[in-house]
C-alpha positions in Angstrom: 25.8 252.5 282.8 28.1 250.4 285.4 29.6 247.0 286.5 27.9 244.7 289.3 30.4 244.2 292.0 32.4 245.6 294.7 35.6 245.6 292.9 34.0 247.8 290.0 32.3 250.4 293.0 33.4 254.0 292.3 35.6 253.2 289.2 35.6 255.1 286.0 33.5 252.9 284.3 30.8 253.0 287.0 30.3 256.4 286.7 26.7 256.3 285.6 25.8 254.1 288.8 27.0 256.9 290.8 25.2 259.4 289.3 22.3 257.4 290.0 23.4 256.7 293.6 23.5 260.5 294.1 20.6 261.1 292.7 18.3 258.7 294.9 20.3 259.7 297.7 19.3 263.6 297.2 15.8 262.5 296.7 15.3 260.1 299.8 14.5 257.1 297.4 16.1 253.8 297.2 17.1 251.0 294.6 15.6 247.4 295.0 16.4 244.5 293.1 14.5 243.5 290.3 14.7 241.6 286.9 17.9 242.7 285.3 18.4 245.8 287.1 18.4 247.6 290.7 15.3 249.6 290.2 14.2 253.0 291.7 11.4 255.5 290.9 11.2 259.1 291.7 9.0 262.1 290.7 10.3 265.5 289.9 8.2 268.4 288.5 5.4 266.1 288.1 7.5 263.4 286.1 8.2 260.0 287.1 11.7 259.0 286.5 12.7 254.7 286.3 16.1 254.6 287.2 18.1 251.3 286.5 21.3 250.1 287.1 21.5 247.0 285.1 22.6 243.7 286.9 24.1 242.5 283.9 27.9 243.6 283.2 28.3 246.7 281.5 28.8 244.9 277.8 25.3 243.1 278.1 23.4 246.3 279.4 21.2 246.7 276.6 19.1 243.2 277.9 18.4 245.4 280.6 17.5 248.5 279.0 15.4 246.7 276.3 13.0 244.8 278.9 12.6 248.0 281.3 11.8 250.3 278.4 9.1 247.3 277.4 7.9 246.7 281.0 7.5 250.5 282.0 6.4 251.4 278.1 9.4 254.0 278.2 9.4 255.6 274.7 12.7 256.0 273.1 12.5 259.9 273.4 12.1 259.5 277.1 15.5 257.0 277.5 18.6 258.6 278.8 21.7 256.6 279.2 24.6 258.0 281.7 28.3 256.4 280.5 31.9 257.2 281.0 33.7 258.6 278.0 37.4 258.6 277.5 37.4 261.2 274.4 36.1 263.9 276.6 38.5 265.7 279.5 37.5 264.6 283.2 34.3 266.0 284.2 33.0 267.0 281.0 29.7 266.5 280.4 27.9 266.1 276.8 24.4 265.1 276.1 23.3 263.9 272.7 20.2 262.8 271.3 21.8 260.1 269.6 24.8 258.9 267.8 27.5 256.1 267.4 28.7 253.9 270.5 32.0 255.2 270.1 33.5 252.0 270.6 32.1 251.8 273.9 30.6 247.8 274.3 27.7 249.0 276.6 26.3 251.5 274.3 26.9 248.7 271.7 24.9 246.4 273.5 21.8 249.0 274.0 21.8 249.6 270.4 21.9 246.1 269.3 18.5 245.1 271.8 16.6 248.3 271.2 17.5 248.2 267.2 18.6 251.5 267.3 21.5 254.4 267.9 18.5 257.2 268.5 18.5 257.0 272.1 19.9 259.9 274.5 23.0 259.5 276.3 25.0 261.9 278.7 28.6 261.2 278.6 30.9 261.8 281.4 34.1 262.8 280.5 36.7 260.4 282.3 39.8 261.3 280.4 42.2 259.4 279.0 45.2 259.5 280.8 46.7 255.9 280.5 49.6 254.4 278.8 49.1 252.3 275.6 47.4 249.0 276.5 46.5 250.4 279.5 42.9 251.5 278.9 41.2 248.4 280.8 43.0 248.9 283.6 42.0 252.8 283.9 38.2 252.7 282.9 38.1 249.9 285.7 40.3 251.9 288.0 39.3 254.0 290.8 39.5 257.8 290.8 42.8 259.4 291.7 42.8 262.0 294.7 42.6 265.2 292.5 39.7 263.7 290.5 38.0 262.7 293.8 37.9 265.9 295.2 36.4 267.0 291.7 33.8 264.6 291.3 30.5 265.6 293.4 30.0 269.2 291.4 30.3 267.5 288.2 27.9 264.5 289.4 25.6 267.2 290.8 25.3 269.0 287.3 24.6 265.5 285.6 21.9 265.6 287.7 20.7 268.8 286.8 21.1 267.5 283.2 19.0 264.2 283.9 16.2 266.4 285.3 16.0 269.2 282.4 16.1 266.1 280.0 13.0 264.7 281.7 11.0 268.1 282.2 12.1 270.4 278.8 13.5 267.4 276.7 16.6 267.0 274.9 16.8 269.8 272.4 16.6 272.3 274.9 18.5 270.5 277.5 21.6 270.2 275.1 21.5 274.1 274.3 21.2 275.0 278.1 24.0 272.7 279.3 26.6 271.5 276.3 28.4 274.6 276.3 29.0 274.6 280.3 
């Protein structure tokens, strides 16, 4: 998940886009513009991964997710959303097979459009180091220097989780990675 536009590039709220950009960069594939999203396709261990970066703003991501799930006939159990999470410490990764939106408007939009909260989400901790009333500026802000230095290994771990999810499923992936 992320927001379109250069002003949002490499912000905490766009960590989902950054993970997918790293994933495509490592696999020598690239995104192309299509309906409601930038789309890439890659193969890993005999599986096809359809990656989308919605071209809607984050709070309307559900429209793009629903469209591409329908178009590519992607089952809910094969869908994973990568999102920022203020409730997790910086860099902490947590995979869940279902759950509430936790106040995240992008997740709320997806649940409303696909009709369920029973889809996997990889939450990427961005911490909550902001003053009262400063949440929007914080999540739309750029990573600080210390975070920036630690970001690549955490993004690489997120990619490992995505590939595991696609090959061994959500339960085994959670068992393998959620305690790291």
